[in-house]
MARKOLPA-535716 format. One record per residue (C-alpha): residue in three letters; x, y, z. Coordinates in steps of 0.05 Angstrom, whole numbers, plus 32768, in hexadecimal, padded with zeros to 4 digits. Layout:
# residues N
+-----+------+------+------+
! res !    u !    v !    w !
+-----+------+------+------+
! ALA !    X !    Y !    Z !
...
+-----+------+------+------+
//
This chain:
# residues 424
+-----+------+------+------+
! res !    u !    v !    w !
+-----+------+------+------+
! MET ! 7E78 ! 810A ! 7E15 !
! ALA ! 7E82 ! 80C4 ! 7E37 !
! ARG ! 7EC5 ! 80BF ! 7E18 !
! LEU ! 7ED9 ! 8105 ! 7E2F !
! LEU ! 7EC4 ! 80F2 ! 7E79 !
! ALA ! 7EE7 ! 80B1 ! 7E74 !
! GLY ! 7F28 ! 80D5 ! 7E60 !
! LEU ! 7F23 ! 8109 ! 7E98 !
! SER ! 7F14 ! 80D3 ! 7ECB !
! LEU ! 7F50 ! 80AD ! 7EB2 !
! GLY ! 7F7C ! 80E7 ! 7EC0 !
! TYR ! 7F66 ! 80EA ! 7F06 !
! PHE ! 7F6B ! 809F ! 7F0E !
! LEU ! 7FB7 ! 80A9 ! 7EFF !
! VAL ! 7FBC ! 80D8 ! 7F37 !
! MET ! 7F9C ! 80AD ! 7F6C !
! LEU ! 7FC0 ! 806F ! 7F4E !
! ASP ! 8004 ! 808F ! 7F59 !
! THR ! 7FF1 ! 80A2 ! 7FA0 !
! THR ! 7FED ! 8056 ! 7FB7 !
! ILE ! 800F ! 802C ! 7F82 !
! VAL ! 8054 ! 803D ! 7F9A !
! THR ! 8042 ! 8029 ! 7FE7 !
! VAL ! 8050 ! 7FDE ! 7FE2 !
! ALA ! 808A ! 7FE7 ! 7FB5 !
! LEU ! 80B1 ! 8016 ! 7FE6 !
! PRO ! 80DD ! 7FDE ! 8001 !
! ALA ! 80F1 ! 7FCD ! 7FBC !
! LEU ! 80FF ! 8015 ! 7FAA !
! SER ! 812D ! 8021 ! 7FE1 !
! PRO ! 8146 ! 7FFF ! 8026 !
! SER ! 8148 ! 8044 ! 8046 !
! LEU ! 810A ! 805E ! 8073 !
! PRO ! 8112 ! 80A5 ! 8065 !
! ALA ! 8120 ! 8099 ! 8017 !
! GLN ! 80DB ! 8070 ! 8018 !
! GLN ! 80B9 ! 80AB ! 803A !
! TRP ! 80D1 ! 80DC ! 8008 !
! ILE ! 80C2 ! 80B1 ! 7FCD !
! SER ! 807D ! 80AC ! 7FE4 !
! ASN ! 8077 ! 80F4 ! 8004 !
! GLY ! 809D ! 8118 ! 7FCD !
! TYR ! 805F ! 810C ! 7F9C !
! THR ! 802A ! 8123 ! 7FD3 !
! LEU ! 8053 ! 8161 ! 7FE2 !
! THR ! 8056 ! 817D ! 7F9F !
! PHE ! 800F ! 8167 ! 7F8D !
! ALA ! 7FF6 ! 818D ! 7FC8 !
! ALA ! 8022 ! 81CA ! 7FBA !
! PHE ! 800F ! 81D3 ! 7F72 !
! LEU ! 7FC7 ! 81C5 ! 7F73 !
! LEU ! 7FB0 ! 820F ! 7F78 !
! THR ! 7FDF ! 8225 ! 7F47 !
! ALA ! 7FC7 ! 81F1 ! 7F19 !
! GLY ! 7F80 ! 8206 ! 7F22 !
! ALA ! 7F98 ! 824F ! 7F0F !
! TRP ! 7FBC ! 8236 ! 7ED1 !
! SER ! 7F84 ! 820E ! 7EBB !
! ASP ! 7F59 ! 824F ! 7EBA !
! ARG ! 7F8D ! 827A ! 7EA3 !
! PHE ! 7FA7 ! 824E ! 7E65 !
! GLY ! 7F6B ! 8220 ! 7E59 !
! ALA ! 7F5A ! 81E1 ! 7E7A !
! ARG ! 7F68 ! 81B3 ! 7E3D !
! ARG ! 7FAB ! 81CD ! 7E35 !
! VAL ! 7FBD ! 81C2 ! 7E7D !
! PHE ! 7F9E ! 817D ! 7E82 !
! SER ! 7FC3 ! 8169 ! 7E44 !
! ALA ! 8003 ! 8183 ! 7E5C !
! GLY ! 7FFA ! 815E ! 7E9F !
! LEU ! 7FED ! 811F ! 7E7A !
! VAL ! 8028 ! 8120 ! 7E4F !
! SER ! 8056 ! 8134 ! 7E8C !
! PHE ! 8037 ! 80FD ! 7EB1 !
! ALA ! 8047 ! 80C8 ! 7E7C !
! ALA ! 808D ! 80E5 ! 7E71 !
! LEU ! 80A2 ! 80E7 ! 7EBE !
! SER ! 8085 ! 80A3 ! 7EC9 !
! GLY ! 80B0 ! 808B ! 7E91 !
! LEU ! 80E9 ! 80A9 ! 7EAC !
! SER ! 80DC ! 8091 ! 7EF3 !
! ALA ! 80E0 ! 8049 ! 7EDB !
! LEU ! 8127 ! 8056 ! 7EBE !
! SER ! 813E ! 807A ! 7EFE !
! PHE ! 8181 ! 8060 ! 7F18 !
! ALA ! 8188 ! 8082 ! 7F5A !
! THR ! 8157 ! 808F ! 7F91 !
! PRO ! 8162 ! 80DD ! 7F90 !
! LEU ! 8150 ! 80DE ! 7F4B !
! LEU ! 8116 ! 80B2 ! 7F5A !
! ILE ! 80FF ! 80E6 ! 7F8F !
! ALA ! 8109 ! 8121 ! 7F5F !
! LEU ! 80E1 ! 8101 ! 7F2C !
! ARG ! 80A9 ! 80EE ! 7F59 !
! ALA ! 80A3 ! 8135 ! 7F71 !
! LEU ! 809E ! 814B ! 7F27 !
! LEU ! 8064 ! 8117 ! 7F1E !
! GLY ! 8044 ! 8139 ! 7F56 !
! VAL ! 8043 ! 817D ! 7F2F !
! ALA ! 8027 ! 8155 ! 7EF4 !
! GLY ! 7FF2 ! 8138 ! 7F1B !
! ALA ! 7FDC ! 817B ! 7F37 !
! LEU ! 7FD3 ! 8193 ! 7EF0 !
! LEU ! 7FA2 ! 815D ! 7EE3 !
! VAL ! 7F70 ! 8166 ! 7F1D !
! PRO ! 7F56 ! 81AD ! 7F14 !
! SER ! 7F58 ! 81AF ! 7EC8 !
! SER ! 7F2F ! 816E ! 7EC6 !
! LEU ! 7EFC ! 8189 ! 7EF7 !
! SER ! 7EF9 ! 81CC ! 7ECA !
! LEU ! 7EF1 ! 81A4 ! 7E8B !
! ILE ! 7EB5 ! 817A ! 7EAE !
! ALA ! 7E95 ! 81BD ! 7EC1 !
! ALA ! 7E9A ! 81D8 ! 7E7C !
! ALA ! 7E80 ! 8194 ! 7E5A !
! TYR ! 7E47 ! 818D ! 7E89 !
! PRO ! 7E2C ! 81D5 ! 7E91 !
! VAL ! 7DEE ! 81BB ! 7EB3 !
! PRO ! 7DFF ! 81B2 ! 7EFF !
! ALA ! 7DD4 ! 8173 ! 7F09 !
! ALA ! 7DF5 ! 8153 ! 7ECF !
! ARG ! 7E3C ! 816C ! 7EE5 !
! ALA ! 7E31 ! 8150 ! 7F2A !
! LYS ! 7E25 ! 8104 ! 7F08 !
! ALA ! 7E63 ! 810F ! 7EDD !
! MET ! 7E8B ! 811E ! 7F1C !
! GLY ! 7E73 ! 80E5 ! 7F3D !
! VAL ! 7E8D ! 80BC ! 7F06 !
! TRP ! 7ED1 ! 80E0 ! 7F07 !
! ALA ! 7ED3 ! 80D4 ! 7F54 !
! ALA ! 7EC2 ! 808B ! 7F4B !
! VAL ! 7EF9 ! 807E ! 7F17 !
! SER ! 7F2C ! 809D ! 7F41 !
! GLY ! 7F14 ! 8075 ! 7F79 !
! THR ! 7F23 ! 8036 ! 7F52 !
! GLY ! 7F6F ! 8052 ! 7F53 !
! LEU ! 7F71 ! 8051 ! 7F9C !
! VAL ! 7F55 ! 8008 ! 7F9B !
! ALA ! 7F85 ! 7FF3 ! 7F66 !
! GLY ! 7FC4 ! 8015 ! 7F7C !
! PRO ! 7FDC ! 7FE6 ! 7FB4 !
! LEU ! 7FC7 ! 7FA2 ! 7F8F !
! LEU ! 7FDF ! 7FBA ! 7F4D !
! GLY ! 8023 ! 7FD1 ! 7F6F !
! GLY ! 802C ! 7F8F ! 7F90 !
! LEU ! 801D ! 7F63 ! 7F54 !
! LEU ! 8049 ! 7F90 ! 7F23 !
! THR ! 8081 ! 7F95 ! 7F51 !
! GLU ! 8084 ! 7F49 ! 7F5F !
! ALA ! 807A ! 7F33 ! 7F1C !
! PHE ! 80A7 ! 7F69 ! 7EF5 !
! GLY ! 80C9 ! 7F94 ! 7F26 !
! TRP ! 80C0 ! 7FDD ! 7F42 !
! ARG ! 80C8 ! 7FFC ! 7F02 !
! ALA ! 8083 ! 7FDE ! 7EE6 !
! ILE ! 805D ! 800A ! 7F19 !
! PHE ! 8074 ! 804A ! 7EF0 !
! LEU ! 806F ! 802B ! 7EAC !
! VAL ! 8027 ! 801B ! 7EB6 !
! ASN ! 8017 ! 8065 ! 7EB5 !
! VAL ! 802D ! 8072 ! 7E70 !
! PRO ! 7FF6 ! 804A ! 7E4D !
! VAL ! 7FBF ! 8063 ! 7E77 !
! ALA ! 7FD3 ! 80AE ! 7E6E !
! ALA ! 7FD8 ! 809D ! 7E20 !
! VAL ! 7F8F ! 8082 ! 7E24 !
! ALA ! 7F77 ! 80C0 ! 7E4E !
! TRP ! 7F9B ! 80EE ! 7E1C !
! ALA ! 7F76 ! 80CE ! 7DE0 !
! LEU ! 7F2F ! 80D1 ! 7E02 !
! SER ! 7F39 ! 8112 ! 7E1C !
! ARG ! 7F49 ! 8137 ! 7DD9 !
! SER ! 7F00 ! 8147 ! 7DCD !
! ALA ! 7F01 ! 8177 ! 7E08 !
! PRO ! 7EED ! 81BF ! 7DF4 !
! LEU ! 7F28 ! 81EC ! 7DEA !
! SER ! 7F19 ! 8225 ! 7E18 !
! PRO ! 7F36 ! 8263 ! 7E0B !
! ALA ! 7F74 ! 8281 ! 7E34 !
! ARG ! 7F57 ! 82B2 ! 7E68 !
! PRO ! 7F7A ! 82F9 ! 7E61 !
! GLY ! 7F9C ! 8319 ! 7E99 !
! ARG ! 7FDD ! 8316 ! 7EBC !
! ILE ! 7FF8 ! 82DE ! 7EE4 !
! ASP ! 7FF6 ! 82E0 ! 7F2F !
! VAL ! 8040 ! 82D2 ! 7F39 !
! VAL ! 8043 ! 82E5 ! 7F84 !
! GLY ! 8003 ! 82C2 ! 7F92 !
! GLN ! 801A ! 8281 ! 7F6F !
! LEU ! 8061 ! 8280 ! 7F90 !
! SER ! 8047 ! 8291 ! 7FD1 !
! ALA ! 800F ! 8259 ! 7FCC !
! VAL ! 8043 ! 8228 ! 7FB8 !
! VAL ! 8074 ! 8239 ! 7FEF !
! ALA ! 8040 ! 823B ! 8022 !
! LEU ! 8020 ! 81F5 ! 800D !
! SER ! 8060 ! 81D0 ! 8002 !
! THR ! 8082 ! 81EC ! 8046 !
! LEU ! 8042 ! 81DB ! 806A !
! THR ! 8042 ! 8191 ! 8050 !
! TYR ! 808C ! 818D ! 805E !
! ALA ! 8084 ! 81A8 ! 80A5 !
! LEU ! 8050 ! 8174 ! 80B4 !
! ILE ! 8073 ! 813A ! 8096 !
! GLU ! 80B9 ! 814E ! 80B8 !
! ARG ! 809D ! 8171 ! 80F7 !
! SER ! 80C6 ! 81AE ! 80E1 !
! TRP ! 80B4 ! 81F1 ! 8107 !
! GLY ! 80E0 ! 821A ! 80D6 !
! ALA ! 80B7 ! 81FD ! 809E !
! LEU ! 8076 ! 820D ! 80C3 !
! LEU ! 808C ! 8256 ! 80D0 !
! LEU ! 80A1 ! 825F ! 8082 !
! SER ! 805E ! 8241 ! 806F !
! ALA ! 803A ! 8275 ! 809B !
! VAL ! 805F ! 82AE ! 807D !
! ALA ! 8054 ! 8296 ! 803A !
! ALA ! 800A ! 8291 ! 804C !
! ALA ! 8006 ! 82D4 ! 8060 !
! VAL ! 8029 ! 82EF ! 8023 !
! PHE ! 7FF6 ! 82C8 ! 7FF7 !
! VAL ! 7FB7 ! 82E6 ! 801E !
! ARG ! 7FD5 ! 832B ! 801A !
! SER ! 7FE2 ! 831F ! 7FCE !
! GLN ! 7F9C ! 8307 ! 7FB9 !
! ARG ! 7F7D ! 8352 ! 7FC5 !
! HIS ! 7F80 ! 8365 ! 7F7E !
! PRO ! 7F51 ! 8356 ! 7F41 !
! GLU ! 7F78 ! 8320 ! 7F20 !
! ALA ! 7F8D ! 82FC ! 7F5F !
! MET ! 7F97 ! 82AD ! 7F58 !
! LEU ! 7F5E ! 82A1 ! 7F89 !
! PRO ! 7F30 ! 82DA ! 7F7B !
! ALA ! 7F03 ! 82F5 ! 7FB9 !
! ARG ! 7EC5 ! 82EA ! 7F93 !
! LEU ! 7ECC ! 829E ! 7F99 !
! PHE ! 7EC0 ! 82A9 ! 7FE2 !
! ARG ! 7E7A ! 82CF ! 7FD6 !
! LYS ! 7E54 ! 828B ! 7FD8 !
! ARG ! 7E58 ! 826D ! 801B !
! ALA ! 7E5C ! 8226 ! 7FFA !
! PHE ! 7EA2 ! 8234 ! 7FE2 !
! PRO ! 7ECB ! 8245 ! 8022 !
! LEU ! 7E9E ! 820F ! 804C !
! GLY ! 7EB1 ! 81DD ! 8013 !
! LEU ! 7EF7 ! 81EB ! 801A !
! ALA ! 7EF6 ! 81E1 ! 8069 !
! ALA ! 7ECE ! 81A2 ! 805D !
! GLY ! 7F00 ! 8187 ! 802A !
! ALA ! 7F37 ! 8194 ! 805B !
! ILE ! 7F11 ! 816C ! 8094 !
! VAL ! 7EFD ! 8134 ! 8066 !
! ASN ! 7F46 ! 8124 ! 8056 !
! PHE ! 7F5C ! 8134 ! 809A !
! GLY ! 7F30 ! 80F6 ! 80B1 !
! LEU ! 7F3E ! 80C8 ! 8078 !
! SER ! 7F8B ! 80CF ! 8071 !
! GLY ! 7F94 ! 80D3 ! 80BD !
! VAL ! 7F6C ! 8094 ! 80CA !
! LEU ! 7F90 ! 8070 ! 8092 !
! PHE ! 7FCF ! 807F ! 80B1 !
! VAL ! 7FBD ! 806B ! 80F9 !
! LEU ! 7F9D ! 802A ! 80E3 !
! SER ! 7FD6 ! 8017 ! 80B3 !
! LEU ! 8006 ! 8018 ! 80F4 !
! TYR ! 7FCF ! 7FFA ! 8122 !
! PHE ! 7FBD ! 7FBE ! 80F5 !
! GLN ! 8008 ! 7FAE ! 80EB !
! GLU ! 8022 ! 7FBE ! 812F !
! ASN ! 7FEA ! 7FAB ! 815B !
! ARG ! 7FC3 ! 7F75 ! 8133 !
! GLY ! 8004 ! 7F58 ! 8114 !
! TYR ! 7FEA ! 7F5D ! 80CC !
! PRO ! 8020 ! 7F58 ! 8093 !
! PRO ! 801F ! 7F8E ! 8063 !
! SER ! 7FF2 ! 7F64 ! 8033 !
! ALA ! 7FBF ! 7F57 ! 8065 !
! THR ! 7FBC ! 7F9F ! 8078 !
! GLY ! 7FAF ! 7FB5 ! 8030 !
! LEU ! 7F77 ! 7F80 ! 802D !
! ALA ! 7F5D ! 7F99 ! 806E !
! PHE ! 7F50 ! 7FDF ! 804F !
! LEU ! 7F27 ! 7FC3 ! 8019 !
! PRO ! 7EE2 ! 7FCC ! 8039 !
! LEU ! 7EFA ! 8017 ! 803A !
! THR ! 7F10 ! 801B ! 7FF3 !
! ILE ! 7EE0 ! 7FF6 ! 7FCD !
! PRO ! 7EA3 ! 8024 ! 7FDB !
! THR ! 7ED2 ! 805F ! 7FBB !
! ALA ! 7ED0 ! 803A ! 7F7B !
! PHE ! 7E84 ! 8038 ! 7F70 !
! ASN ! 7E5F ! 8061 ! 7FA1 !
! PRO ! 7E73 ! 80A8 ! 7F86 !
! ILE ! 7E47 ! 8097 ! 7F48 !
! PHE ! 7E0F ! 808D ! 7F76 !
! THR ! 7E22 ! 80CE ! 7F9B !
! GLY ! 7E26 ! 80F5 ! 7F5D !
! ARG ! 7DDB ! 80E2 ! 7F4C !
! LEU ! 7DC6 ! 80F6 ! 7F93 !
! VAL ! 7DE8 ! 8139 ! 7F90 !
! ALA ! 7DC2 ! 8146 ! 7F4E !
! ARG ! 7D82 ! 8138 ! 7F6C !
! SER ! 7D8C ! 8158 ! 7FB4 !
! GLY ! 7DC8 ! 8182 ! 7FAD !
! PRO ! 7E08 ! 817A ! 7FD4 !
! ARG ! 7DFA ! 8187 ! 8019 !
! VAL ! 7DD1 ! 814B ! 8031 !
! PRO ! 7E02 ! 8114 ! 8014 !
! ALA ! 7E3F ! 813E ! 802F !
! VAL ! 7E23 ! 813D ! 8074 !
! SER ! 7E10 ! 80F7 ! 806E !
! GLY ! 7E55 ! 80E7 ! 8057 !
! PHE ! 7E72 ! 8108 ! 8093 !
! LEU ! 7E4A ! 80E7 ! 80C6 !
! LEU ! 7E55 ! 80A4 ! 80A7 !
! MET ! 7EA5 ! 80B3 ! 80A9 !
! SER ! 7E9D ! 80C6 ! 80F1 !
! ALA ! 7E76 ! 808A ! 8102 !
! GLY ! 7EA2 ! 805A ! 80E3 !
! THR ! 7EDF ! 807B ! 8101 !
! LEU ! 7EBD ! 8075 ! 8147 !
! VAL ! 7EAD ! 8030 ! 813D !
! GLN ! 7EF2 ! 801E ! 812A !
! ALA ! 7F0E ! 8040 ! 816B !
! TRP ! 7EEC ! 800E ! 8198 !
! SER ! 7EF5 ! 7FD4 ! 816A !
! THR ! 7F22 ! 7F99 ! 8172 !
! SER ! 7EFD ! 7F67 ! 8144 !
! PRO ! 7F0F ! 7F66 ! 80FC !
! ALA ! 7ECA ! 7F5B ! 80EA !
! ILE ! 7EB4 ! 7F9B ! 8106 !
! SER ! 7EEE ! 7FC1 ! 80EC !
! ALA ! 7ED7 ! 7FA8 ! 80A9 !
! VAL ! 7E92 ! 7FCB ! 80B6 !
! ALA ! 7EB7 ! 8008 ! 80D3 !
! LEU ! 7EE2 ! 800D ! 809A !
! ALA ! 7EA6 ! 8003 ! 8066 !
! LEU ! 7E82 ! 803E ! 808A !
! LEU ! 7EBD ! 806C ! 8082 !
! GLY ! 7EC4 ! 8058 ! 8035 !
! PHE ! 7E78 ! 8066 ! 802A !
! GLY ! 7E83 ! 80A7 ! 804C !
! VAL ! 7EBF ! 80C0 ! 8028 !
! SER ! 7E96 ! 80AD ! 7FE5 !
! LEU ! 7E5F ! 80D7 ! 7FFC !
! ALA ! 7E85 ! 8112 ! 8013 !
! ILE ! 7EB6 ! 8120 ! 7FE1 !
! PRO ! 7E8C ! 8122 ! 7FA2 !
! SER ! 7E59 ! 814B ! 7FC5 !
! LEU ! 7E90 ! 8180 ! 7FD8 !
! LEU ! 7EAB ! 817C ! 7F8F !
! ALA ! 7E65 ! 818E ! 7F78 !
! ALA ! 7E5A ! 81C2 ! 7FA9 !
! VAL ! 7E9B ! 81E9 ! 7F9F !
! VAL ! 7E9D ! 81E5 ! 7F56 !
! THR ! 7E56 ! 81FD ! 7F4C !
! ALA ! 7E65 ! 8236 ! 7F7D !
! ALA ! 7E9D ! 824C ! 7F52 !
! PRO ! 7E8E ! 827A ! 7F11 !
! PRO ! 7E99 ! 8253 ! 7ED2 !
! GLU ! 7EDD ! 8278 ! 7EC3 !
! LEU ! 7EF9 ! 8264 ! 7F07 !
! THR ! 7EE5 ! 8219 ! 7F0B !
! GLY ! 7F2E ! 8203 ! 7F03 !
! VAL ! 7F49 ! 822F ! 7F3D !
! ALA ! 7F0B ! 8219 ! 7F69 !
! GLY ! 7F1B ! 81CE ! 7F5D !
! GLY ! 7F68 ! 81DD ! 7F6B !
! ALA ! 7F55 ! 8201 ! 7FAC !
! LEU ! 7F27 ! 81C6 ! 7FC7 !
! ASN ! 7F5A ! 8191 ! 7FB7 !
! ALA ! 7F91 ! 81BC ! 7FD8 !
! SER ! 7F6B ! 81C2 ! 8016 !
! ARG ! 7F5E ! 8178 ! 8013 !
! GLN ! 7FAA ! 8167 ! 800D !
! THR ! 7FB8 ! 8199 ! 8048 !
! GLY ! 7F87 ! 8176 ! 8072 !
! ALA ! 7FA4 ! 8134 ! 805E !
! ALA ! 7FE8 ! 814A ! 8075 !
! LEU ! 7FC9 ! 8168 ! 80B8 !
! GLY ! 7FA3 ! 8123 ! 80C4 !
! VAL ! 7FE4 ! 80FD ! 80BE !
! ALA ! 800C ! 812A ! 80E8 !
! ILE ! 7FDA ! 8138 ! 8124 !
! LEU ! 7FBF ! 80F1 ! 8128 !
! GLY ! 8006 ! 80D4 ! 811F !
! ALA ! 801C ! 8101 ! 815C !
! LEU ! 7FE2 ! 80E6 ! 8182 !
! LEU ! 7FEB ! 809E ! 816F !
! THR ! 8037 ! 80A8 ! 8188 !
! GLY ! 8022 ! 80CB ! 81CB !
! THR ! 7FE2 ! 80A3 ! 81D8 !
! THR ! 7FC0 ! 8067 ! 81BB !
! ALA ! 7F9A ! 8059 ! 8175 !
! SER ! 7F56 ! 8060 ! 8195 !
! ILE ! 7F67 ! 80A6 ! 81B1 !
! ALA ! 7F7A ! 80BA ! 816B !
! LEU ! 7F41 ! 809E ! 8146 !
! LEU ! 7F14 ! 80BD ! 8176 !
! THR ! 7F33 ! 80FE ! 8167 !
! ALA ! 7F28 ! 80F6 ! 811D !
! ALA ! 7EDE ! 80E0 ! 8129 !
! GLY ! 7ED4 ! 8120 ! 8151 !
! VAL ! 7EF3 ! 814C ! 8117 !
! LEU ! 7EC6 ! 8127 ! 80E1 !
! LEU ! 7E89 ! 8137 ! 810C !
! ALA ! 7E9E ! 817C ! 810D !
! GLY ! 7EA1 ! 8177 ! 80BD !
! ALA ! 7E5A ! 8164 ! 80BD !
! LEU ! 7E48 ! 81A7 ! 80DD !
! VAL ! 7E72 ! 81CB ! 80AC !
! VAL ! 7E4F ! 81AE ! 806E !
! ALA ! 7E0C ! 81B3 ! 808E !
! ALA ! 7E16 ! 81FD ! 8089 !
! ILE ! 7E1C ! 81F8 ! 803D !
! PRO ! 7DDE ! 8213 ! 801B !
! ALA ! 7DAE ! 81DD ! 8005 !
! ALA ! 7DA4 ! 81F8 ! 7FC5 !
! ARG ! 7D8A ! 81C8 ! 7F93 !
! LEU ! 7DB1 ! 81B8 ! 7F53 !
! VAL ! 7D8F ! 81CA ! 7F12 !
! ARG ! 7D73 ! 818B ! 7EEE !
! GLU ! 7D81 ! 817A ! 7EA6 !
! SER ! 7D48 ! 8190 ! 7E79 !
+-----+------+------+------+
//
């Protein structure tokens, strides 16, 4: 069982690693700022757009099949990215990598739910899963810088190949769940992909046309979900924890991604930090995400998800509020540590709440829905707080984020306080 959990966690580790390892290598990848943005955002856009579809595929075709397909695709596309000879080709390959990454997340959650049927044990396993992925966020900028300087930018893609191979070998013991009969919700899947991808594009490029198209596609998606075999069945919403968890997931990433964006610019433009010092300044935030989710999993197993989730949002809000008024590097470190501990309390708790609220045969789509809401919240955070930063000051943007995170605490406080079942 430990081998399986390690393999599933490494799959999510790859997804998180690839979101950050490219950052410090962007100047080496292209001298053009728009090209640099799309090398980074191409991955994020398709990852967000296909999460819900990947969850439906996981439940429809079997989580192990989808997870294995995601790993093989991720390794192959990473190898091709390392061989890329033109920027447009690299952007296209990064977009395909986002699709492969989307396949890995809901399927690994579904496999954890199947391997750990007792909710308390499942919460602990999800804590380990989240902790391993947290090390990917920590390792990304540092590993990317070292590999780029020592071997060139192609090495940041080649490193994915052996990690994917190890994850595949460890996860082969996963149970082979039978494919769920029924027709594929083509209209629902296509409209969800269009809605999420155009929303992400609209927020990145500030495009009203893309925003209108996203709204139309979202309306089509909602209307298409009224039949019994819908991709996002209405019965998922019967337990209050599911819709509240989705809303809280969007809020937690709104705060996290928005604050990271604001502080990245603030540290470099106002405090004069070089990129390397900026990366080191974020260590108080990123380090807790590498170990605290294990503690959170145990806490959720004992007390349920509501208390640690509320505590996490309150810590995130407090850390952001302190950072809004801070001009001292020492106080900034404390504020970022509060934010990091808050994130590592909130996210595993939300995962446990949403997956536990879903029927066993729909854990894949539930996990995909949560991660899709989180990615949408991240795009909103960068767009809205970025606009505030342009029009006002970093302090105003951070105060806004603190208020939104405080509202998130109220949302998760409404999640039922049901205790998870302990192991016998």
